[in-house]
C-alpha positions in Angstrom: 114.2 93.9 110.5 112.9 91.8 107.6 112.1 88.9 109.9 109.8 86.0 108.8 110.6 86.8 105.2 107.8 85.3 103.1 109.3 82.7 100.8 106.4 80.3 100.7 105.7 80.8 97.0 106.6 78.0 94.5 110.0 78.2 92.9 109.7 80.4 89.9 112.1 81.2 87.1 113.5 84.7 86.9 111.5 85.2 83.7 108.2 84.3 85.2 108.5 86.5 88.3 106.9 89.9 88.3 108.6 93.3 88.2 106.5 95.6 90.3 107.1 99.3 90.9 105.7 101.3 93.8 105.1 105.0 94.1 104.7 105.5 97.9 102.7 108.7 98.0 100.8 110.3 100.8 103.4 110.2 103.7 103.3 113.9 104.5 99.6 114.3 104.1 99.0 111.3 106.3 101.1 112.8 109.1 99.6 116.3 108.8 96.1 114.9 109.0 97.1 113.4 112.4 98.6 116.6 113.7 102.2 115.3 113.2 105.1 116.7 111.3 105.6 115.5 107.8 108.8 113.7 108.9 106.6 111.4 111.0 104.9 110.3 107.8 108.1 109.5 106.1 109.3 107.5 109.0 106.0 105.6 109.0 106.5 105.0 105.3 109.7 103.1 106.0 107.7 100.5 107.9 105.4 100.2 104.8 108.5 99.6 102.7 109.5 96.8 105.0 106.0 95.2 104.7 106.2 95.4 100.9 109.6 93.8 100.8 108.6 91.1 103.2 105.5 90.2 101.2 106.9 90.5 97.7 108.5 87.0 97.0 105.4 85.1 98.1 103.4 87.1 95.6 105.6 86.0 92.7 107.5 89.3 92.6 111.1 89.0 91.7 112.0 92.7 91.2 110.5 95.5 93.3 111.4 99.1 92.3 110.4 101.7 94.9 110.4 105.5 94.3 112.2 106.8 97.3 113.1 110.4 96.3 112.4 112.2 93.0 114.9 114.7 91.5 112.1 117.2 91.7 111.8 116.7 95.5 114.7 119.0 95.9 112.1 121.8 95.5 110.8 120.9 98.9 112.3 122.4 102.1 115.9 121.3 102.4 115.4 119.9 105.9 112.6 117.6 104.7 114.7 116.2 101.8 117.6 115.6 104.2 115.3 113.8 106.6 114.2 111.5 103.8 117.8 110.8 102.9 118.6 110.1 106.5 115.8 107.6 106.6 117.1 105.9 103.4 120.6 105.5 104.9 119.1 104.3 108.2 116.9 101.7 106.3 119.9 100.4 104.2 122.1 100.0 107.2 119.4 98.6 109.5 118.2 96.0 107.1 121.6 94.9 105.7 121.9 91.8 107.7 118.4 90.7 107.1 118.7 91.4 103.3 121.8 89.3 103.1 120.2 86.5 105.1 117.0 86.4 103.1 118.5 86.8 99.6 117.4 90.4 98.9 119.7 92.1 96.5 119.6 95.9 96.8 120.6 98.3 94.0 119.9 102.1 93.6 119.0 104.0 90.5 119.2 107.8 90.1 121.9 110.4 90.7 124.4 110.1 93.5 126.5 113.2 93.1 124.1 115.3 95.1 123.7 112.8 97.9 125.4 113.3 101.3 128.5 111.2 101.8 126.9 109.0 104.5 124.0 108.1 102.1 126.4 107.2 99.3 128.4 105.0 101.6 125.3 103.3 102.8 124.2 102.6 99.2 127.6 101.3 98.2 127.8 99.0 101.2 124.3 97.6 100.6 124.9 97.0 96.9 128.2 95.3 97.6 127.1 93.1 100.5 123.8 92.0 98.9 125.0 91.4 95.4 124.5 87.7 95.6 120.8 87.9 96.6 118.4 86.0 94.4 115.1 85.9 96.2 114.2 89.5 95.5 115.8 92.4 93.6 115.0 95.5 95.5 115.7 98.7 93.5 115.4 102.1 95.2 115.0 105.2 93.0 116.9 108.0 94.8 117.3 111.5 93.4 115.7 109.9 90.3 114.3 111.5 87.2 112.9 109.3 84.4 113.3 112.0 81.8 116.9 112.5 82.7 117.5 108.8 82.6 115.9 108.6 79.1 118.0 111.5 77.8 121.2 109.9 79.1 120.3 106.5 77.7 119.5 108.0 74.3 122.8 109.9 74.2 124.7 106.8 75.1 123.0 104.6 72.5 123.3 107.3 69.8 127.1 107.5 70.5 127.4 103.8 70.3 125.4 103.8 67.1 127.7 106.3 65.5 130.8 104.5 66.8 129.6 101.0 65.7 127.7 102.2 62.6 124.6 100.6 64.0 121.3 102.1 64.9 119.7 103.2 68.2 116.8 100.9 68.9 114.2 100.4 71.6 116.2 97.4 72.8 119.4 99.4 73.1 117.8 102.2 75.1 116.0 99.7 77.3 119.3 97.9 78.0 120.9 101.1 79.2 117.9 102.0 81.3 117.7 98.6 82.8 121.4 97.8 83.2 121.3 98.9 86.9 125.1 98.6 87.0 124.9 94.9 86.3 124.8 94.1 82.6 125.0 90.4 83.4 121.6 90.6 85.1 119.3 93.0 83.2 116.1 94.2 84.9 113.0 92.5 83.4 110.2 94.5 81.8 108.0 96.3 84.2 104.7 94.5 84.8 102.8 96.5 87.3 103.0 100.0 88.8 101.1 100.8 92.0 100.7 104.4 93.3 99.2 105.1 96.7 97.8 108.4 98.1 95.0 108.9 95.6 97.0 110.7 93.0 96.3 109.5 89.4 99.6 110.2 87.7 103.0 108.7 87.1 105.1 111.7 87.9 108.7 111.5 86.5 109.0 107.8 87.3 109.8 104.9 84.9 108.2 106.7 82.0 109.8 104.5 79.4 109.3 101.3 81.4 105.6 102.0 82.0 104.7 101.8 78.3 102.9 98.5 78.7 102.9 98.1 82.4 99.5 97.7 84.2 98.7 100.6 86.5 96.9 100.4 89.8 96.0 103.5 91.9 95.2 103.2 95.5 93.5 105.9 97.6 95.2 104.7 100.8 98.2 106.7 101.9 101.5 104.9 101.8 102.0 104.5 105.6 98.8 102.5 105.7 99.7 100.3 102.8 100.3 96.6 103.8 100.9 93.2 102.5 97.2 92.7 101.8 97.1 95.8 99.6 100.1 94.6 97.6 98.4 91.2 97.2 95.2 92.9 96.0 97.2 94.9 93.4 98.9 91.8 92.1 95.5 90.0 92.0 94.1 92.9 90.0 97.1 92.7 87.6 96.5 89.0 87.1 92.9 89.6 86.1 93.9 91.9 83.3 94.7 90.8 79.7 97.9 92.2 78.4 97.8 92.6 74.6 100.8 94.8 74.0 99.1 96.5 71.0 97.7 93.2 69.6 94.2 91.8 69.5 92.4 89.8 72.1 92.1 86.9 69.7 95.8 86.6 69.5 95.9 84.7 72.7 98.0 86.8 74.9 96.9 86.0 78.4 97.0 88.0 81.6 100.5 88.5 82.9 102.2 87.3 79.8 105.1 89.3 78.4 105.6 89.5 74.6 
């Protein structure tokens, strides 16, 4: 459960709170190195998700997007994929009461047509019951492909451009990608992406959104990732100067959005 939810941070406007994305890599390798089945690593990874969610608000994080299952992960043994999906459903059901109590809004991005019925039901219930949460927006990417999302968003905006005789723009594509099923509450620009497990790549995750995000790569496997590690990544982010293609002399300070 998300007990002792960290809400000690000063009140922040939605605009000033960070959008952080996590790529929780290294679960299987962590388990194999300990002589355990890969499924044990994924289960241990769920505990790391709980730690990240618990720590996020106090670190000034308002939106937390976590890559739970890639569309390409279907290439793995079917039993492993199903075990991950079962853990997702278990997490959503098990944390529902705590999320509601602590103001955590849960939404899911990615395809749903390939998910088992029980997983879809768990997603729908979590999204419906936590819709009013304002302390943290937790977004889970499940059966997610950034390339597919971009293609769909471009197709939608081009159709709208033809119908309305307007033009497809960065803003229109971003609006579709960030709508998250709630056009009244668009997802803020991504500030920071953290990947664990020692791999130095994005994969097929938030490719559009990562254009000006700061990237932090952590050698530690995801099951060992804790609140202190998330705090260190945020601290590293705050030390950096974000210029968004401009010059240092233009006065864009660390953490500022354009």
